[in-house]
C-alpha positions in Angstrom: 0.0 0.0 0.0 1.3 3.4 -0.9 1.9 5.8 2.1 -0.3 8.9 2.2 2.2 10.9 4.2 5.3 12.6 2.8 8.7 11.1 3.3 10.7 12.3 6.3 13.2 15.2 5.9 14.1 18.6 7.2 11.0 20.7 6.6 11.4 23.9 8.7 10.9 26.9 6.4 13.0 29.0 8.7 16.0 26.9 8.3 15.7 26.7 4.4 18.3 29.5 3.7 20.8 27.9 6.2 20.2 24.4 4.5 21.0 25.8 1.1 24.2 27.2 2.5 24.9 24.0 4.3 24.4 22.1 0.9 26.6 24.5 -1.0 29.4 24.3 1.5 29.7 20.5 1.2 27.1 18.7 -1.0 28.6 15.3 -0.4 28.6 15.5 3.3 25.1 17.1 3.3 23.5 14.3 1.2 25.2 11.6 3.2 24.0 13.1 6.5 20.4 13.4 5.2 20.4 9.7 4.1 21.8 8.6 7.5 19.4 10.7 9.4 16.1 10.2 7.5 16.5 6.8 5.9 15.8 5.4 2.4 13.5 8.1 1.1 14.2 11.8 2.1 12.1 14.8 1.1 14.6 17.7 0.6 13.6 21.3 0.2 15.4 24.6 0.7 18.3 23.7 -1.5 16.6 24.9 -4.8 13.5 23.0 -5.8 12.2 20.2 -3.6 13.1 16.7 -4.5 12.9 13.1 -3.3 16.1 11.4 -2.5 16.1 7.6 -2.8 18.9 5.8 -1.0 18.1 2.1 -1.3 19.4 0.0 -4.3 16.0 -1.5 -4.9 14.3 1.9 -5.2 17.1 3.1 -7.6 16.7 -0.1 -9.7 13.0 0.5 -9.9 13.4 4.1 -11.0 16.3 3.5 -13.6 15.3 0.0 -14.9 11.8 -1.2 -14.1 9.8 2.1 -14.3 12.2 4.1 -16.5 9.5 5.0 -19.0 7.7 7.2 -16.5 10.9 9.3 -15.8 12.9 11.7 -17.8 16.1 13.6 -17.0 15.7 16.2 -14.1 15.7 20.0 -14.1 19.5 20.0 -13.6 20.0 18.5 -16.9 18.3 21.5 -18.4 21.1 23.5 -17.0 23.6 21.3 -19.0 21.7 21.7 -22.2 23.6 24.9 -23.3 26.8 22.9 -23.2 25.6 19.4 -24.3 22.6 20.3 -26.5 20.3 17.4 -27.1 22.9 14.6 -27.1 22.5 11.0 -25.6 22.9 12.4 -22.0 20.0 14.9 -22.3 17.7 13.8 -25.1 14.5 12.0 -24.3 12.0 9.6 -25.9 12.2 8.8 -29.6 15.0 11.3 -30.1 17.1 9.4 -27.6 16.3 6.0 -29.0 17.2 7.1 -32.4 20.6 8.6 -31.4 21.4 5.5 -29.2 20.6 3.1 -32.1 22.9 5.1 -34.4 25.7 5.3 -32.0 25.6 1.8 -30.5 27.6 0.1 -33.4 30.6 2.3 -32.6 30.7 0.8 -29.1 30.5 -2.9 -29.8 33.3 -5.0 -28.3 35.3 -5.4 -31.5 35.3 -1.6 -32.2 36.3 -0.8 -28.6 39.2 -3.2 -28.7 40.5 -1.5 -31.8 41.0 1.7 -29.8 43.3 -0.1 -27.3 46.5 0.6 -29.3 45.8 4.3 -29.3 45.2 4.3 -25.6 48.5 2.6 -24.9 50.6 4.6 -27.4 49.5 7.9 -25.9 50.2 6.6 -22.5 53.6 5.5 -23.3 54.3 8.8 -25.2 53.3 10.7 -22.0 55.4 8.7 -19.4 58.4 8.7 -21.6 58.9 12.2 -20.5 58.5 11.5 -16.7 61.7 11.6 -14.5 62.0 9.7 -11.3 61.9 12.0 -8.4 60.0 14.8 -10.1 56.7 16.1 -8.8 53.6 16.0 -10.9 49.9 16.9 -10.8 48.5 13.5 -11.6 45.1 14.9 -12.2 46.4 17.3 -14.8 48.3 14.5 -16.5 45.3 12.3 -16.7 43.1 15.1 -18.0 45.6 15.9 -20.8 46.1 12.2 -21.6 42.4 11.2 -21.8 41.7 14.3 -23.8 44.3 13.3 -26.3 43.0 9.8 -26.5 39.4 10.8 -26.9 40.2 13.4 -29.5 42.1 10.7 -31.5 39.3 8.1 -31.2 36.4 10.5 -31.8 38.0 12.6 -34.5 41.1 10.8 -35.7 43.1 14.0 -34.9 46.3 14.4 -32.8 46.3 17.3 -30.5 48.9 18.8 -28.0 46.0 19.9 -25.7 46.8 23.6 -26.2 44.5 26.3 -25.0 42.5 26.3 -28.1 41.8 22.5 -28.0 38.3 21.0 -27.4 39.6 19.5 -24.2 40.7 22.8 -22.8 37.6 24.6 -23.8 35.4 21.8 -22.4 37.4 22.0 -19.1 36.8 25.8 -18.9 33.0 25.2 -19.5 32.9 22.6 -16.8 34.2 25.2 -14.2 31.0 27.1 -14.8 28.9 24.3 -13.3 30.9 24.3 -10.0 28.7 27.3 -9.0 25.3 26.1 -7.7 23.6 29.1 -9.3 24.3 27.7 -12.8 21.3 25.5 -12.6 18.9 28.5 -12.7 18.2 29.6 -16.2 17.5 33.3 -15.3 20.8 33.5 -13.5 22.6 32.3 -16.7 21.3 35.3 -18.6 22.8 37.8 -16.1 25.9 39.3 -17.7 28.4 38.5 -15.0 32.0 38.0 -15.9 31.6 34.2 -15.3 28.4 34.0 -17.5 30.1 36.0 -20.3 33.2 33.8 -20.1 31.0 30.7 -20.3 29.2 32.0 -23.5 32.6 32.7 -25.2 33.7 29.2 -24.3 30.6 27.7 -25.9 31.2 29.7 -29.0 34.8 28.4 -29.3 33.6 24.9 -28.7 30.9 25.2 -31.5 33.5 26.6 -33.9 35.9 23.8 -33.3 33.4 21.0 -33.5 31.5 22.3 -36.5 34.8 23.0 -38.4 35.8 19.3 -37.9 32.3 18.1 -39.1 32.5 20.3 -42.2 36.0 19.1 -43.0 35.0 15.5 -42.6 31.9 15.8 -44.7 33.9 17.5 -47.4 36.4 14.7 -47.3 33.8 12.1 -48.1 33.6 8.4 -47.2 37.0 6.8 -46.5 38.5 4.1 -44.5 38.7 6.0 -41.1 37.5 4.1 -38.1 37.0 7.0 -35.6 33.7 7.8 -34.0 33.0 10.9 -36.1 33.3 8.9 -39.4 31.0 6.1 -38.0 28.4 8.7 -36.8 28.6 10.5 -40.2 27.8 7.3 -42.1 25.2 6.0 -39.6 21.5 5.9 -40.6 18.3 5.6 -38.6 15.4 3.2 -39.6 14.2 5.8 -42.2 17.7 6.1 -43.8 18.2 9.5 -42.3 21.6 10.6 -41.1 22.5 12.9 -38.3 22.5 16.7 -38.9 25.5 18.8 -38.0 23.8 20.0 -34.9 23.0 16.4 -33.8 26.5 15.4 -34.5 27.8 18.4 -32.5 25.6 17.4 -29.5 26.7 13.8 -29.5 30.3 14.4 -30.0 30.5 16.9 -27.0 28.6 14.4 -24.9 30.9 11.6 -25.8 33.9 13.8 -25.4 32.9 14.7 -21.8 32.0 11.1 -20.9 35.2 9.7 -22.4 37.6 12.3 -21.1 36.4 13.6 -17.7 35.2 10.5 -16.0 38.1 8.4 -17.0 40.7 11.0 -15.9 39.0 11.3 -12.5 38.8 7.6 -12.1 42.6 7.2 -12.7 43.4 10.3 -10.5 41.6 8.8 -7.6 43.0 5.3 -8.3 46.6 6.6 -8.2 45.7 8.6 -5.0 44.3 5.4 -3.3 47.2 3.2 -4.4 49.7 5.7 -3.1 48.0 5.4 0.3 47.8 1.6 0.3 51.1 0.0 -0.3 49.6 -3.5 0.0 47.3 -2.9 -3.0 50.0 -1.2 -4.9 52.3 -4.2 -4.5 49.6 -6.7 -5.4 48.9 -4.7 -8.6 52.6 -4.7 -9.4 52.8 -8.5 -8.8 49.9 -9.0 -11.2 51.4 -6.9 -13.9 54.7 -8.7 -13.7 52.9 -12.1 -13.8 50.7 -11.3 -16.8 52.7 -8.9 -18.8 56.4 -9.3 -17.7 58.2 -6.7 -19.7 55.8 -6.5 -22.7 53.3 -3.8 -23.4 49.7 -4.5 -22.4 47.0 -5.0 -25.0 43.3 -5.4 -25.2 43.7 -9.2 -25.1 45.4 -8.8 -21.7 42.5 -7.0 -20.0 40.5 -10.1 -18.9 43.7 -11.5 -17.1 44.3 -8.1 -15.4 41.7 -9.0 -12.8 43.2 -7.3 -9.8 43.8 -4.1 -11.9 39.9 -4.2 -12.8 39.1 -4.7 -9.0 41.3 -1.6 -8.2 39.4 0.5 -10.7 36.0 -0.7 -9.5 37.0 -0.1 -5.9 38.2 3.4 -6.8 34.9 4.2 -8.5 32.9 3.0 -5.5 34.7 5.2 -3.1 35.1 8.2 -5.4 32.5 8.0 -8.2 33.2 10.6 -10.8 29.5 10.9 -11.6 28.1 11.3 -8.0 24.4 11.8 -8.4 21.7 10.9 -10.9 18.5 12.9 -11.3 15.1 12.1 -12.8 11.7 13.8 -13.1 8.4 11.9 -12.9 6.4 12.3 -16.2 3.3 10.9 -14.6 2.1 9.8 -11.1 4.0 6.9 -9.9 4.8 4.8 -6.8 8.3 4.3 -5.7 9.5 2.8 -2.4 6.0 2.9 -1.0 5.5 6.6 -1.7 3.3 8.3 -4.3 5.2 10.7 -6.5 3.1 13.2 -8.4 3.9 14.1 -12.1 6.9 16.6 -12.1 8.4 15.3 -8.9 12.2 15.7 -8.9 14.2 12.6 -7.9 17.7 12.2 -6.8 19.9 9.1 -6.5 23.5 9.6 -5.2 26.2 7.1 -6.1 28.4 8.8 -3.5 25.8 8.0 -0.7 24.7 4.5 -1.8 28.2 3.2 -2.6 29.4 4.2 0.8 26.4 2.8 2.8 27.6 0.5 5.5 24.6 -1.7 5.1 25.9 -2.9 1.8 29.6 -2.1 2.0 31.5 -3.2 5.3 34.1 -0.5 6.2 32.8 1.6 3.3 35.5 4.2 3.3 38.3 1.6 3.3 40.0 0.9 0.0 39.9 -2.8 -0.3 39.9 -4.1 -3.9 39.7 -7.8 -2.8 36.1 -7.2 -1.7 35.1 -7.6 -5.3 35.9 -11.3 -5.2 33.9 -12.0 -2.1 30.6 -13.7 -2.1 28.9 -10.9 -0.1 29.8 -8.4 -2.7 28.6 -10.7 -5.6 25.1 -11.0 -3.8 24.6 -7.3 -3.3 21.5 -5.7 -4.8 22.0 -4.6 -8.4 22.2 -0.8 -7.7 24.3 -0.9 -4.6 26.9 0.1 -7.2 26.0 2.1 -10.2 28.8 4.4 -11.3 27.6 4.3 -14.9 24.0 4.4 -14.1 21.6 1.5 -14.8 18.7 0.5 -17.1 18.3 1.4 -20.7 20.2 4.7 -20.2 23.3 3.1 -18.8 26.4 4.9 -20.1 26.9 3.7 -23.6 30.7 4.0 -23.2 31.0 2.0 -20.0 33.0 -0.9 -21.6 35.2 1.7 -23.4 35.9 3.5 -20.1 36.7 0.4 -18.1 39.1 -1.0 -20.8 40.8 2.4 -21.0 41.2 2.7 -17.2 42.7 -0.8 -16.9 45.1 -0.3 -19.9 46.3 3.2 -18.7 46.7 2.1 -15.1 48.7 -1.0 -16.0 50.9 0.8 -18.6 51.9 3.5 -16.1 52.1 1.2 -13.1 54.3 -1.2 -15.1 57.1 1.5 -15.0 56.2 3.9 -12.2 54.7 4.1 -8.8 53.3 7.5 -7.7 54.0 8.6 -4.1 51.9 11.4 -2.6 53.7 14.6 -2.0 54.1 15.1 1.8 51.2 16.9 3.2 49.1 16.4 0.1 45.4 16.2 1.0 42.3 15.5 -1.2 39.8 18.3 -1.4 36.8 17.5 -3.5 34.7 19.9 -5.6 31.3 18.4 -6.7 30.0 19.9 -9.9 28.8 17.8 -12.9 31.6 15.4 -11.7 33.6 15.3 -8.4 36.9 16.9 -9.1 40.0 17.3 -6.8 40.5 21.0 -6.0 44.1 21.8 -7.1 44.6 18.3 -8.4 46.7 15.6 -6.7 50.5 16.2 -6.4 52.7 13.1 -6.5 56.4 12.2 -6.7 57.3 9.9 -9.5 59.2 6.7 -8.5 60.6 4.1 -10.8 59.1 0.7 -10.1 61.3 -2.4 -10.1 59.6 -5.6 -11.3 59.0 -8.2 -8.6 61.1 -10.7 -10.6 64.3 -8.9 -12.0 64.3 -8.5 -15.8 67.3 -9.4 -17.8 69.4 -6.6 -19.3 68.0 -7.4 -22.7 64.4 -7.1 -21.4 65.1 -3.8 -19.7 66.8 -2.4 -22.8 63.9 -3.5 -25.0 61.5 -1.8 -22.7 63.5 1.4 -22.6 63.6 1.5 -26.3 59.8 0.9 -26.4 59.1 3.9 -24.2 61.6 6.2 -25.9 60.2 5.6 -29.3 56.4 6.0 -28.6 
């Protein structure tokens, strides 16, 4: 039976302004505290528009999978529309189904594996310039690396990630959304320096993307295998191809998903490994056992089991996408409560993936938990870094393969030690970013079983020439 009462939650109107300030100061801690205080369903108001926060995996699965047809993207997604347009992340209904069907072939396993060599080549090129003992910002390095990789796989273009590149402009646009006021349309029209800078950045992004589309159309069909070429040739059921605007929206969406989230996953992974020598040693032992001195490839990924567990555990503790929002398109019942049409719904990976009911010692980095029977028997949406249901991230397999390959390629040669006094300060925006990055000292890693002089020479030549 549905409950006739409203879910519990802080409701005092007098405290609403203070609650908004509390949320803005630390959204991650605020949402966690609300869930632990009020339970599986929380009615939140005073932090913008009221919304229902669902904190149990079964409720989240019901929203994202079983009753997905009665939900659409939430009001916050409208704030992203100036940047991402009507791409896979923001489109609805038939428009979304059409775009998903046209993009899906580019993300089949065989196609994804074809990008592995690009991922590894760019990684080896980056670390060939690293020097043992130097200090680096691993977040900046991972952002640059994944930007170069996604630019190559999306557009078949080599970039140096200069100030005029897509990656740099997209990064500048993302900073706009760190301000909670960005979600209000009326505020975005106020000519503040931040808003004016955001508009200029959008214009630069459009110029770059549309120029690439025009040039590729003029080039005509060829034997390129990048995503832009595949999307240009893709047709829907009526034989129609994507317009330039549709291509722009899909490419920017895929660029963001393939660049930002993987860079953050690797940043937090290296941060956690630097704080847990046992996990770092076990990863090194697996790399030596599976790869020895040779470069990893897509075929090695299934055997790099502990590396995958490391990535999964990193994404559990520090999910780059930390919330998912929906809006009810009709009256519906979820978790025993009746939601009216238009109700805003929030599900926070940050909260659920750190819930001690499902994750013993939730803040402890323990990759081995992924092999335990208890973890295998968890509810489906106790872990949902890529979402769930029909709108699960289309590039999740791409992202996982990339993360494993980049991690093992770097860890095969180096280990990263946190700079003394380095602390992690998080900035939740569209994604959860580390404020100021993560500073590390580069240390050369010695294989657990010594390589021969010939093997070491071969390895050094490999890295110097890529």
